[in-house]
Every structure is written in structure tokens, then in C-alpha cells.
Backbone as numpy.savetxt, mean C-alpha at the origin, in Angstrom:
# Nx Ny Nz CAx CAy CAz Cx Cy Cz
-12.76 11.76 -13.56 -11.43 10.95 -13.14 -11.26 9.62 -14.04
-10.18 9.07 -14.16 -9.73 7.82 -14.65 -8.83 7.00 -13.69
-9.41 5.62 -13.64 -7.91 4.69 -13.15 -6.77 4.62 -13.57
-5.47 4.98 -12.61 -3.93 4.77 -12.60 -3.62 3.99 -12.89
-1.99 4.20 -12.64 -1.34 2.83 -12.84 -1.23 2.43 -11.53
-1.23 0.97 -11.49 -1.38 0.13 -10.68 0.01 -0.06 -10.09
0.26 1.08 -8.81 1.87 1.37 -8.20 2.49 0.05 -7.52
1.41 -0.26 -6.49 2.16 -1.63 -5.66 0.71 -2.61 -5.48
1.43 -3.82 -5.00 0.49 -4.41 -4.31 0.87 -4.95 -2.77
0.21 -4.75 -1.61 0.65 -4.66 0.09 0.18 -6.17 -0.01
1.39 -7.13 1.06 1.34 -7.89 1.01 1.91 -7.80 2.52
0.57 -8.47 3.45 1.44 -8.45 4.78 2.21 -9.61 5.52
2.92 -9.32 6.36 4.05 -10.55 6.42 3.84 -10.47 8.28
4.62 -11.45 8.65 5.20 -11.53 10.16 6.27 -11.11 10.11
7.10 -11.66 9.15 8.77 -11.19 9.09 9.03 -10.81 7.78
9.43 -9.28 7.64 9.57 -8.83 6.39 11.50 -9.52 5.67
11.92 -10.15 7.07 13.43 -10.68 6.69 13.04 -12.20 6.00
12.32 -12.98 6.59 11.37 -14.11 5.58 11.18 -13.94 4.31
9.98 -12.65 4.69 9.52 -12.26 3.06 10.02 -11.78 1.76
11.21 -11.04 2.62 12.30 -11.02 1.70 13.41 -11.86 1.18
13.66 -12.69 1.79 14.51 -14.12 1.48 13.46 -14.49 -0.20
12.27 -15.09 0.69 11.10 -15.33 -0.42 11.29 -15.00 -1.49
10.87 -13.36 -1.44 11.56 -12.59 -2.92 12.72 -12.93 -3.62
13.50 -12.58 -2.92 14.57 -12.90 -3.71 15.24 -14.34 -4.32
15.08 -15.68 -3.34 15.37 -16.69 -3.74 14.83 -17.82 -4.44
13.07 -17.43 -4.32 12.26 -18.26 -5.15 11.52 -17.69 -6.41
11.13 -16.56 -6.21 10.70 -15.24 -6.77 11.85 -14.44 -7.50
13.15 -14.41 -7.64 14.06 -14.05 -8.14 14.17 -12.47 -8.35
13.84 -11.77 -7.27 13.53 -10.48 -6.97 15.27 -10.06 -7.26
15.42 -8.95 -8.38 16.54 -7.90 -8.34 16.61 -7.02 -7.84
15.68 -6.40 -6.78 15.60 -5.41 -6.26 14.92 -5.10 -5.60
15.42 -5.06 -4.17 14.64 -4.71 -2.75 15.85 -3.98 -1.89
14.57 -3.14 -1.88 14.80 -1.65 -1.01 15.07 -1.94 0.43
15.66 -0.77 1.25 16.35 -1.13 2.71 15.06 -0.95 2.96
14.33 -2.08 3.82 13.43 -1.93 5.00 13.26 -0.54 6.24
12.25 0.24 6.27 12.21 1.47 7.34 11.13 1.14 7.62
10.79 2.44 8.72 9.38 1.89 9.79 8.75 3.29 9.43
7.67 2.78 9.40 6.65 3.94 9.57 5.61 4.17 10.43
5.81 4.67 11.51 5.34 5.09 12.98 3.67 5.09 12.47
3.60 5.95 11.86 2.35 7.01 11.40 1.46 5.54 11.32
1.84 4.72 10.22 1.03 4.08 10.14 0.91 2.56 10.66
1.69 2.81 11.86 2.02 0.98 12.42 2.06 0.17 11.92
3.58 0.36 10.54 3.93 -0.65 10.26 6.34 -0.36 9.46
6.26 -1.60 9.68 7.24 -1.35 8.87 7.41 -2.35 7.35
8.16 -1.42 6.49 7.93 -1.47 5.06 8.91 -1.67 4.45
9.03 -2.66 3.50 10.47 -2.75 2.51 9.48 -3.15 0.97
9.97 -2.11 -0.15 9.67 -2.66 -1.42 10.68 -3.49 -1.83
10.09 -4.09 -3.01 10.22 -5.16 -4.02 10.23 -4.56 -5.31
11.19 -4.39 -6.04 10.64 -3.98 -7.35 10.55 -4.97 -8.47
9.35 -5.06 -9.54 8.81 -5.80 -10.04 9.21 -4.83 -11.53
9.45 -5.75 -12.67 9.35 -5.02 -13.55 8.03 -3.69 -14.29
6.77 -4.21 -13.81 5.77 -3.44 -13.83 4.99 -2.81 -12.89
5.87 -3.15 -11.55 4.79 -2.70 -10.58 5.80 -2.71 -9.44
5.44 -2.38 -7.98 6.49 -3.32 -6.70 5.31 -3.53 -6.09
6.11 -4.57 -4.58 5.47 -5.35 -4.41 5.49 -4.68 -2.74
4.84 -4.20 -1.72 5.10 -3.67 -0.54 4.60 -4.52 0.71
6.07 -4.97 1.21 5.71 -5.80 2.19 5.58 -5.12 3.55
4.76 -5.31 4.31 4.28 -4.92 5.74 4.22 -5.66 6.73
5.01 -5.33 7.37 5.33 -5.83 9.14 4.52 -5.08 10.31
3.53 -5.88 11.04 3.46 -4.64 11.87 4.43 -4.59 13.07
4.56 -2.94 13.14 4.98 -2.49 14.52 4.46 -2.61 15.63
4.14 -3.50 16.32 3.25 -3.88 17.48 2.02 -3.88 17.66
0.95 -3.89 18.54 -0.08 -4.74 18.32 -1.44 -3.91 17.86
-0.91 -2.33 17.71 -1.91 -1.83 17.39 -2.14 -1.05 16.10
-1.01 -1.94 15.34 -0.76 -1.94 13.67 -2.00 -2.60 13.41
-2.63 -1.96 11.98 -3.79 -2.91 11.65 -3.55 -4.21 10.61
-1.80 -4.35 10.57 -0.91 -5.38 10.15 -1.39 -6.63 11.20
-1.18 -6.03 12.45 -1.48 -7.25 13.42 -3.00 -7.53 13.18
-3.80 -7.01 13.60 -5.36 -7.55 13.14 -5.22 -8.25 11.64
-4.88 -8.00 10.68 -4.69 -8.60 9.53 -4.47 -10.08 9.56
-2.39 -10.21 10.69 -2.05 -11.44 10.65 -2.48 -12.19 11.57
-3.61 -11.64 12.57 -4.56 -12.40 13.69 -5.43 -13.31 13.07
-5.61 -13.24 11.96 -6.85 -13.81 10.92 -6.15 -14.33 9.58
-5.20 -14.17 9.40 -4.20 -14.79 8.33 -2.67 -14.76 8.78
-2.05 -15.89 9.60 -0.86 -16.10 10.09 0.10 -15.90 9.79
0.46 -16.22 8.19 1.06 -16.71 7.33 1.21 -15.52 6.50
0.19 -14.68 6.52 0.37 -13.08 5.76 -0.78 -13.17 4.12
-0.83 -12.13 3.65 -0.96 -11.98 2.17 -1.56 -11.12 1.90
-2.19 -11.23 0.78 -2.19 -10.19 0.11 -3.34 -8.94 1.26
-2.72 -7.99 1.31 -3.44 -6.94 2.22 -3.89 -5.70 1.56
-3.19 -5.00 0.19 -4.46 -4.14 -0.47 -3.64 -4.15 -2.02
-4.24 -3.43 -2.95 -3.82 -2.79 -4.27 -3.63 -1.26 -3.73
-2.59 -0.75 -4.70 -2.40 0.97 -4.88 -2.52 1.36 -6.13
-3.56 2.49 -6.29 -3.65 2.68 -7.69 -2.96 4.32 -7.71
-2.60 4.56 -8.41 -1.98 6.31 -8.32 -3.02 7.26 -9.28
-3.46 8.35 -8.75 -4.03 9.41 -9.06 -3.09 10.41 -9.18
-3.67 11.62 -10.50 -2.72 12.74 -9.89 -3.39 13.84 -8.78
-4.12 13.48 -8.18 -4.47 14.74 -7.54 -5.76 14.01 -6.23
-5.17 13.96 -5.34 -5.72 13.22 -4.08 -7.33 13.64 -3.84
-7.01 14.63 -3.40 -8.26 15.48 -3.18 -9.97 15.43 -4.36
-9.48 15.57 -5.60 -10.15 15.15 -6.31 -11.03 13.59 -6.63
-9.68 12.86 -6.24 -9.83 11.95 -6.42 -11.04 11.50 -5.12
-10.33 12.13 -3.89 -11.48 11.49 -2.93 -13.19 11.68 -3.10
-12.80 13.57 -3.55 -14.29 13.73 -3.76 -15.03 12.67 -4.83
-14.55 12.21 -5.80 -15.19 11.49 -6.98 -15.61 10.32 -6.13
-14.81 9.09 -5.44 -15.39 8.30 -4.71 -16.45 8.21 -3.82
-15.77 9.98 -3.14 -17.30 10.06 -2.03 -18.83 10.12 -3.09
-18.60 10.59 -3.97 -19.58 11.07 -4.65 -20.39 9.62 -5.10
-19.42 8.86 -5.40 -19.77 7.46 -6.06 -20.25 6.09 -4.68
-20.41 7.07 -3.62 -20.95 6.38 -2.67 -19.95 5.24 -1.85
-18.68 5.44 -1.97 -17.40 4.56 -1.97 -16.87 5.04 -0.32
-17.01 4.36 0.81 -16.51 4.86 2.34 -15.03 5.02 2.22
-14.51 6.33 2.12 -13.12 6.71 2.32 -12.52 6.54 4.01
-11.64 5.69 4.06 -11.03 5.54 5.57 -10.19 6.51 5.75
-10.55 7.43 6.46 -9.80 8.47 7.24 -9.66 9.78 6.12
-8.46 10.68 6.84 -8.38 11.55 5.59 -6.83 11.53 4.81
-7.07 12.09 4.17 -5.47 11.66 3.10 -4.22 12.11 4.23
-3.07 11.03 3.99 -2.42 11.56 4.86 -0.86 11.01 3.86
0.10 11.02 4.72 1.47 10.72 3.48 1.23 9.16 4.29
1.83 8.44 2.75 2.27 7.04 2.90 3.88 6.71 2.81
4.03 5.25 2.40 5.48 4.77 2.41 6.42 5.62 1.36
5.39 6.24 0.55 5.97 6.75 -0.85 6.78 8.12 -0.84
5.91 8.44 0.70 6.01 10.26 0.99 5.37 11.31 0.11
3.93 10.30 -0.40 3.26 11.21 -0.98 1.53 10.63 -0.79
0.90 11.64 -0.51 -0.88 11.70 0.38 -1.72 10.11 -0.48
-2.04 9.52 0.62 -2.66 8.38 0.31 -3.72 8.32 0.85
-4.69 7.84 0.25 -5.81 7.50 1.38 -6.20 5.96 0.94
-7.49 5.06 2.25 -7.53 4.13 1.77 -9.37 4.02 1.67
-9.63 2.92 0.53 -11.20 3.08 0.47 -11.69 1.10 0.99
-12.65 1.43 1.75 -13.24 0.65 2.55 -13.34 -1.12 1.33
-12.81 -2.23 2.01 -13.65 -3.07 0.80 -15.00 -3.62 0.57
-15.76 -3.16 1.01 -17.02 -3.50 0.78 -17.37 -2.41 -0.48
-16.72 -1.69 -0.78 -17.24 -0.59 -1.58 -16.23 -1.14 -2.87
-15.23 -1.80 -2.96 -14.43 -1.66 -4.02 -13.73 -3.32 -4.14
-15.15 -4.19 -4.54 -15.35 -5.65 -5.23 -14.89 -6.64 -3.66
-14.37 -6.16 -2.96 -13.79 -7.00 -1.99 -12.42 -7.09 -1.59
-11.76 -5.70 -2.09 -10.36 -5.46 -2.16 -10.04 -4.28 -1.27
-8.91 -4.12 -0.01 -8.97 -2.98 0.11 -7.67 -1.85 -0.91
-8.48 -1.26 -0.93 -7.81 -0.29 -2.21 -7.21 1.34 -1.59
-5.47 1.83 -1.59 -5.02 2.36 -1.73 -5.08 3.11 -2.89
-5.31 4.75 -2.84 -5.38 5.62 -3.70 -3.69 6.62 -3.09
-3.24 6.72 -4.16 -1.61 6.92 -4.17 -1.71 9.10 -4.63
-1.19 9.63 -4.30 -0.90 10.82 -5.39 0.10 10.77 -5.86
0.46 11.08 -6.94 1.59 11.21 -7.40 2.12 12.28 -7.92
3.51 12.51 -7.95 3.82 13.84 -8.31 3.57 14.42 -10.09
3.26 15.66 -9.78 2.87 16.43 -11.65 4.13 16.87 -11.88
4.04 16.41 -13.48 5.21 16.83 -14.19 5.67 18.19 -14.00
4.44 19.30 -13.73 5.00 20.78 -13.65 5.57 20.86 -12.20
5.97 20.04 -11.71 6.21 19.70 -10.07 7.70 19.40 -9.96
8.03 19.49 -11.22 9.64 18.85 -11.74 9.80 17.44 -11.47
8.53 16.63 -10.87 8.97 15.17 -10.55 9.03 14.38 -11.75
């Protein structure tokens, strides 16, 4: 397996609305997608395009959200995770497990509508890491 392209950086925020204003007004973001709820993950999500990747803004959808816990420790928000692309999520999962990395849960559908899983920060240099399957060329994408 080979490390894929950086797909996005996840940023936890207490307010997507305030964060969108920051990325537009201070950072000069030109393309901000419409926020949407992802109840299965317990978050509201909004993607901000940059020339070479995306910023994924994450706001908790209640106290059960993993972002709620993150914000309890970091009230202003901050970097939550990084996400890398792979062509085959199951191959990647097996690869990381063989290397001794702790996979957090089973692959599930993420905010981009493709399969994802997370790797525990203690096994990834202190960084919560998301692995995301990308469509293959033969799938017509």
C-alpha cells in the first residue's frame, strides 16, 4: 500500500457559521459548500475548497458527538484530523492492522459518501487519521 493524496483536514468548531465567515473573510476562501448534517457521525459538516485540498468544518450535533468531547477540551475548536485517500478501504484496513495500528471501528460511509475509517492518534504520530476510499477509474468516476 502507498500513502494517498491528502483529501482534507478536519477542523472542529463550535460554530460552522462563524468558521465559514473566517475562511471567507480572513482566509479568502472562494468556494464554501453548503453545510449538511451527518447524523451517523454526530456532526454537521461543511467543506471549504482550497487549491490543493479541502478543509472539513465539523460542528457537533449534540452532546453525544465525538466533536462535543473535543470542544470540551478545546473550546475554540482546532485541528481534529487529517484524511488520506486510498483506492481500497479493506486493503488499507488490513495493512494498518498488520502494522499494529488501532483501527477505530469498521469502515463506514463518511461525509464524501465513500467508505472511511479512523486510526488512533497514538499509532499515527499523535494525529487522528482518517482513511478514505476513493472511486476507482473503472467505476466511471
